[in-house]
C-alpha positions in Angstrom: -0.2 -0.1 0.2 1.4 3.6 -0.8 1.2 5.0 3.1 4.2 7.6 2.0 7.2 7.1 3.8 6.3 3.7 5.5 5.8 0.2 5.1 2.1 -1.6 4.8 0.8 -4.7 3.0 -2.4 -6.2 3.3 -3.2 -9.8 2.0 -6.9 -10.6 1.4 -6.8 -14.7 1.0 -9.8 -16.7 0.7 -10.1 -17.7 4.7 -9.1 -14.2 6.0 -6.7 -10.8 6.2 -3.6 -10.4 7.1 -1.8 -7.2 7.7 1.9 -7.1 7.9 3.1 -3.3 8.9 0.3 -0.7 9.4 2.5 2.9 7.8 2.0 6.2 9.9 -1.4 7.7 9.3 -4.6 6.6 7.9 -3.9 4.7 5.1 -4.0 1.7 6.1 -7.7 1.9 8.0 -9.4 4.0 5.2 -9.0 0.9 3.0 -10.0 -1.2 5.2 -12.8 0.8 5.8 -13.1 1.3 2.3 -13.2 -2.6 0.7 -15.9 -3.4 3.6 -13.1 -5.5 5.6 -14.4 -5.8 9.2 -12.4 -8.0 10.5 -7.9 -8.0 10.7 -7.4 -12.0 11.1 -3.7 -11.3 12.1 -1.5 -8.0 12.7 2.3 -8.1 12.2 4.5 -5.7 12.8 8.1 -6.4 11.7 9.9 -3.8 14.3 8.9 -0.8 16.1 9.7 1.8 13.8 6.4 4.7 13.9 6.0 4.3 10.1 5.6 1.1 10.6 3.7 1.1 13.5 1.6 4.4 14.1 -1.4 3.2 11.5 -1.9 0.4 13.7 -3.5 3.1 16.3 -7.1 4.3 14.3 -7.6 0.7 13.5 -7.4 -0.3 16.6 -9.3 2.5 18.1 -12.3 1.7 15.7 -15.5 0.4 16.1 -15.4 -0.4 12.7 -12.7 -3.7 12.7 -12.0 -6.1 14.9 -8.4 -7.7 15.4 -8.2 -10.8 16.4 -4.3 -11.8 16.6 -1.4 -9.6 16.9 2.6 -9.9 16.2 5.3 -7.7 17.0 8.7 -8.3 18.6 9.8 -6.6 22.0 11.8 -3.5 21.7 13.1 -1.9 24.7 15.0 0.5 22.7 12.1 1.9 21.6 11.0 5.1 23.3 8.5 6.4 21.3 5.7 7.5 22.8 3.9 5.6 20.3 5.8 2.6 20.5 4.3 3.0 24.9 0.9 3.7 23.4 0.5 0.8 20.8 2.0 -1.6 23.8 -0.2 -0.1 26.3 -3.6 -0.9 23.8 -2.3 -4.3 22.9 -2.2 -5.0 26.1 -5.7 -3.6 27.2 -7.2 -5.2 24.1 -6.0 -8.4 24.7 -6.9 -8.5 28.0 -10.6 -7.9 27.9 -10.6 -10.6 25.0 -11.0 -7.9 21.6 -7.7 -9.4 21.5 -7.3 -13.3 20.7 -4.1 -13.8 21.0 -1.2 -11.1 21.4 2.2 -12.2 21.2 5.4 -10.6 21.4 7.6 -12.4 19.8 8.1 -12.9 16.1 10.4 -15.5 14.8 10.2 -18.7 12.5 8.9 -20.8 15.0 5.6 -19.2 13.9 5.5 -20.7 10.5 2.4 -22.8 9.8 0.3 -20.5 12.4 -0.1 -17.2 10.2 -2.4 -18.5 7.2 -5.8 -18.2 6.5 -6.5 -19.8 2.9 -4.1 -20.3 0.1 -1.4 -18.2 1.0 1.2 -19.4 2.6 2.3 -16.2 5.5 6.5 -17.7 6.0 8.9 -15.9 8.6 12.0 -15.9 7.4 13.3 -14.3 10.0 14.6 -12.7 12.8 15.6 -16.3 14.3 15.1 -17.4 17.6 18.9 -16.5 18.7 18.1 -12.4 17.5 14.3 -12.4 18.4 16.0 -13.5 22.2 19.1 -11.1 22.7 16.5 -8.2 21.4 18.2 -4.8 19.9 20.3 -3.2 22.0 22.9 -6.0 22.3 25.0 -7.3 20.9 25.5 -11.0 19.2 28.7 -13.4 19.4 31.0 -11.0 17.2 30.2 -8.0 19.0 27.8 -6.7 16.3 25.7 -4.8 17.2 21.3 -6.0 17.1 19.3 -2.9 16.3 15.4 -2.4 16.2 15.8 -3.0 12.4 18.4 -6.2 12.7 15.1 -7.3 14.0 13.0 -6.8 11.7 10.7 -9.1 10.6 11.3 -10.3 7.0 8.0 -11.8 6.1 7.7 -14.4 2.5 3.9 -15.3 0.8 3.6 -18.0 -1.5 1.1 -19.1 -2.8 1.3 -23.0 -4.6 4.6 -23.1 -2.6 5.7 -20.3 -5.6 7.4 -17.3 -3.9 5.1 -14.2 -4.6 6.2 -11.4 -2.5 9.3 -10.9 0.2 8.4 -8.1 3.0 11.3 -7.4 4.7 11.0 -4.0 6.6 13.8 -2.4 7.2 16.3 -5.0 8.2 19.8 -4.6 7.9 23.1 -6.1 6.7 22.9 -7.9 9.8 20.3 -9.1 10.2 20.1 -10.0 6.4 23.4 -11.9 7.4 21.7 -14.0 9.7 19.0 -14.8 7.5 20.9 -15.7 4.6 22.8 -18.1 7.5 19.1 -20.0 8.5 18.0 -19.9 4.4 19.1 -21.7 1.8 16.7 -19.4 -0.7 15.3 -16.2 0.0 13.5 -16.1 -3.6 10.4 -13.7 -4.3 9.2 -12.2 -7.4 8.6 -9.1 -6.0 10.4 -7.3 -2.8 9.5 -4.3 -1.2 13.0 -3.0 -0.8 15.0 -2.7 2.6 14.5 0.8 4.6 12.6 2.4 1.4 15.9 2.9 -0.7 17.9 3.8 1.9 21.4 2.8 3.9 20.5 -0.6 5.9 23.1 -0.5 8.8 27.0 0.0 8.6 27.8 -1.8 6.2 28.4 -1.1 2.1 24.9 0.1 0.7 26.1 -1.0 -3.2 27.5 -4.7 -1.3 24.1 -5.3 0.5 21.9 -3.7 -2.3 23.8 -6.6 -4.4 23.8 -9.8 -2.2 19.5 -8.9 -1.3 19.1 -8.6 -5.1 21.3 -12.0 -5.9 19.8 -13.8 -3.4 15.6 -12.7 -3.5 16.2 -12.5 -7.6 13.0 -10.6 -7.8 11.9 -9.3 -11.1 9.8 -6.0 -9.5 11.8 -4.1 -6.4 9.2 -2.0 -5.0 10.3 0.9 -3.2 8.2 2.8 -0.5 8.5 6.4 -0.3 6.5 9.2 0.3 8.3 11.9 2.7 12.4 12.4 1.3 11.7 12.4 -1.8 15.0 13.5 -2.9 17.6 11.0 -0.3 15.1 8.0 -1.5 15.1 5.3 -3.0 19.8 6.1 -2.3 21.0 6.9 -5.9 23.5 3.9 -5.2 20.5 1.7 -4.6 18.9 2.3 -7.6 22.6 2.0 -10.2 23.3 -0.9 -8.5 20.5 -2.3 -9.4 20.2 -1.2 -12.5 23.9 -2.3 -13.0 23.3 -5.7 -12.2 20.3 -6.7 -12.4 19.2 -4.8 -15.3 15.8 -7.0 -15.5 14.2 -5.9 -12.7 12.0 -3.2 -13.0 12.1 -0.5 -10.3 8.9 1.2 -8.6 8.3 4.1 -6.6 5.0 4.1 -4.8 5.5 8.4 -3.4 7.6 10.5 -6.0 11.9 10.9 -5.9 13.2 13.3 -7.5 16.2 11.1 -7.6 14.5 8.1 -9.4 12.6 10.8 -11.6 16.3 11.8 -12.8 17.7 8.2 -13.4 14.7 7.6 -15.0 14.7 10.7 -17.3 18.8 10.3 -18.3 18.4 6.5 -19.2 15.0 6.6 -21.2 13.4 3.7 -19.2 10.2 2.6 -20.2 10.2 -0.4 -17.5 10.2 1.4 -14.3 7.8 3.9 -13.2 7.6 6.7 -10.2 4.7 8.1 -8.3 3.3 5.0 -8.5 0.6 4.6 -5.2 -0.2 1.9 -4.2 0.4 -2.0 -6.5 -2.3 -4.8 -6.3 -0.8 -8.2 -6.9 -3.0 -10.7 -7.8 -1.7 -14.4 -7.4 -5.0 -17.2 -8.6 -3.5 -16.9 -12.2 -1.0 -19.4 -14.4 1.4 -16.0 -13.0 1.0 -13.4 -10.6 0.2 -10.1 -12.0 0.4 -6.7 -10.4 -1.5 -3.0 -11.3 -0.4 0.1 -10.0 -3.4 2.7 -8.3 -2.7 5.5 -8.5 
């Protein structure tokens, strides 16, 4: 979904609705109301950044929509008011029975428990080691585990075919653990980590090349909105274009950097400011359409 600078994906499956991240503003709530969705079966929040969680408050506080199950990871490093408000609200609603299951632990241990129909919702990471350690700690090599390291990376598969990967703001350390745990993280469409910005302390070109070579997407989406000059990062765009020439790049919002690249290269496969992207997976091949 186009939620400006942030992330939000809605899976409408045959037996339920799953929301992965909620953006910052009212876009998620507006979408659910507009599409007559009165119940969210599962809400997964990849990590505690405001642009991934704040939109959940609007859904929780409306009487028009119920949420059955919520999954997120504990993050004591976040001192924001919105994180505290969300944690307290979830606790209160779970205590009242308005939320059936509220778990502050996301790892691949959830696999097999998140499916509501024909699409498999697969948690790739964080693994149980990183999820247990948590932000503000270090791993066994004294590398800092941050909120972005903890980002839940979710993959959606239809009839065992990997369709979409949603990696949140996963950083280079989180990606390295992901690749140790999984031989294959391929997906047809990838939402690029951290909106196309720097992901961790490593080299952004190396991170981009590693992510794209392992995911092997046909389509890459940059979920952007506020910082039109810096997202996606020019090095990210150049690395994808130079090394993965057949990949289509789409930006949900307007990017000056991306627009300049498209104009300079006279590209016809990349598109800027496309809005919400709708993926249909019930045919032989997935197809997408942009709704601006």
